[in-house]
C-alpha positions, 0 to 999 in steps of 0.5 A: 142403836139402842134397843130400848129406844127402838121399842124392842124391849122384848129383847131384854126379857126376862127383864128382872134377870137383866136388871139384877145383872145390871145392878150387881155389875154396877156395884162391882164397877164391871162392864157387862153384856148379854151376847150371842145366841140369846140375842140372835134368837130373840131377834128371830122370835125363837125361844131361848133358855140359854143366856150368855153374859160377858163381863169385863172382869171376873165372870165367876165373881159376878155369877156368885153375886147374882146367885146370892141375889136370886135366892131360888137360883143354883150356882155351878162354877167351872174354874178350869174354864173361868166360867160359871152357870146360874140356873134362874127358874128355867133359864140357864145363865152362863157368865164369862169374862171378856177374852181374846184368843190366839192359836198355834197351828196343829191345835184347836186349843186357844191361848186365852187372855183377858180382853175387851168386848170388841176382842170378845166379839172378834173371837165369835164364830159368826156375825149373827152370834157376835151381837151384844146388848149392853146391860151397863147402867148408863148404856142399858139396851145399847146394841153392839153390832160391829160386823153387821150381824143384824143385816146378816140376820135379815138376809138369812146368811151365815158369815164369819166375822173375820177371815173364814180360813182363819176362823175355821183353821183356828177352830174346825168345829165351827165348820160343823156349827155353820152347817148346823145353823144353816139346818136350824135357821134355814139360812144360806152359808155365805159363798166365801165362808163355804169355800173356806169350809171346803178348803179346811175340811181336813182340819175336822180330824183334830176335833174330838169325836164327841163334839163332832157328834154333838153337832151332827145330832143337832143337825139331825134334830133340826127342821132341815136335816137334809139341808145339813147332810147335803152341805156336809157332803158338798163340803167334804166333811161327810166323807171324813166324819161319816163315810158309811153315809157318803158311800150311799151317794151315786148311781151305777148303770149297767145295760142301761139300768140304774138304781136310785141314788140311796143318799138322796133317797135316805134324805127324802125318807128323813124329810118325810119323817120330820113331822112324825119325829119332832124331838125323836133323835133315835127315830131319825137315826133309824131313817138315816141308817135304814139303807146303810148296807145297800152299797155292800149288798148291791148286785146286778143280774140280767133277770132282776136288775139291781138287788140289795138282798139282806141289806136290812140284816147287814145294816142292823149288824152295822149299827153297833159299830157305827154308834161306837165310832161316833161315840153314840150310846151303846144302850137301849137307844142303839138297840131301838135303832138296830131293831127298826133297821132290821124290821124296816122292810117287813110292813112294806113287804106285807103290802105286796101279797095276801096278808096272813094273820101269822105274818101280822102276829110275827110283826107285832111280836118282833116290833113290840112297843116300837111298832108305831115308830116302825110304821112311821119309818116305813110309811116315810120310806115310800118315796116313789116319784110316780104319784099313782104308784105312791098313792097305791102303796100308801093305800095298801099300807093303811090296810096293813095298819088296820089289819095289825090293829085288828090282830092286836086287839084280838090276840094281844101279841105286842110284848107278849110272852109265851104262856110256858117259860123255860123254867116250867119246861125244866120243872115238868121234865126234870131236866137241866138247862139245855138246847132242847129247852130252847127248842121247845120254847120256840116251838110253842111260840111259833105255834101260837104266832102261826095260829096252830094253837091259841094263846092259852096255857092249857093248849100250850101245855098240851102242845108241849107234851106232844113236841117233847115226846117227838124229841124223846123227852118224857115227863118224870 
C-alpha cells in the first residue's frame, strides 16, 4: 500500500520535515521510517506534535544532520538510550535506530540490539502503534502494516502484535497503556488482550511508580476517564496501584437499606465534570478524591440509616499521603485538591436551608480564587437518578451561585485579608507574639464574616479594643 498513491498525502504533513529527513537519510544511505503514534493519529485525524523516526543506522547521527539542515531547530541527545530529539517549530521529532528486544523474567529492562524495521515493529506495544511509512527515496510513502493495524483502527480495537502474555510480561506498563488508549480513543480492548492483562496484573508491581502515575494521569485527562477506571478495576490493576479508590466499590445492606456504590458515583461525578475541566488534571483529581474517605467514615444506625459524617475532613487529610504514594506533586496543586475535597459539601449544604450572608461570606473566604472550580465540582456531584429531585437541586444550586455573586460584589470577601493584622495588634498593645494575638485576629475576622461589623478599618479597630479588654489586654 502506498499512502501517496491512495491520495492520503496529508498523512505525511508537515511535508517539509519528512522531505528533509528523506533527503538526509538518502545521503547517509540509511533506511528511514515514520512510525507509531504520529501515523496512527494522522489516520484518525487527531492532532499530533510528536513524530517518531526509526532508521536502520544511527538515529543520533541522522538527528544531527537534520538539526544542521533546519537552522531554527534545537537538538537534544540522549546517549544512554541511543536517541535524539529535534524540535522543529512546534514539532518534537524523536530519532532512534531500529532495534530488537529480549527480556529476562523479573525485569522490565530489555536487552536491546540493532534490528530491522520488521523487528522494530515486532517490539511495539499494539498493532495500531506498529504502523510505519517509508521515507526512503525509492519507496517514499509506502505503508508498512505487518499486523493489520489499519484494520484494527477501523474496528476501533486494541490488540498486541504478538502474544499478549509475552507482551505484558516483558513490559507490564503496556497494560496501563492499553487502558489509556482505550480511554483516549474510545476503543475496545481485544478479549484475549484484556484476559492477558488480568493474568499479568501483578507484574505491574515491578514498574516505577512515576511511570504508572504518568499513565494514570493520561487516563484521567482523556475524554473517557471513567472507562479507564472501570477497566483498571475489572483487570485487577486498580487494587494494586490505587487501593484507596478500589475500596469505594460495593454496596453494603443492613435491614434492607443500602448506600450508593461510591465507586460508580465518583465516576459519574467525573463524567459530569468533563466538559468543565478540559485540561484541568487537578480539578479531575479533586473529583476522584472527593469521597475517598467514605469507606472509613461509613456508619449505620436505625434512625438515620447510612452516614458518612466527616468524610470531607478525613478525605482532605488523606490527600497528602495519596499524592506522596503516587509520586504526585506535594505543592500548591496538592493543596488545591485538598481544599476542594475539604469544601465539597459546603455549597450543596447551603441549598438545604435558608442561606445566610454569613455562611456565604465564609464560603467565599475559604474558597478564594478556587470558588469557581469548587462550584463546578459540587454541581457535578449532583447525581440523583430521580430527575425531578435532580432538577430541584440544580435550581437551588443556581440560587446559591447568584447569592454568592451578590455577596462578593458587595463585600469583596474572596482572598480578603482582615483590615488589622497581627503585627499591628502587637504594636498597639506592645506585646510579643503570643496566643492572644491569634485569638484577636480570629475575633476580628469572624466578626466581619458574621456581619457583626463591616469590613472597615475603623470599625475593626474599635472592635479590637473591646475584645482586647475582655481578654485583659490594654493599650500601652
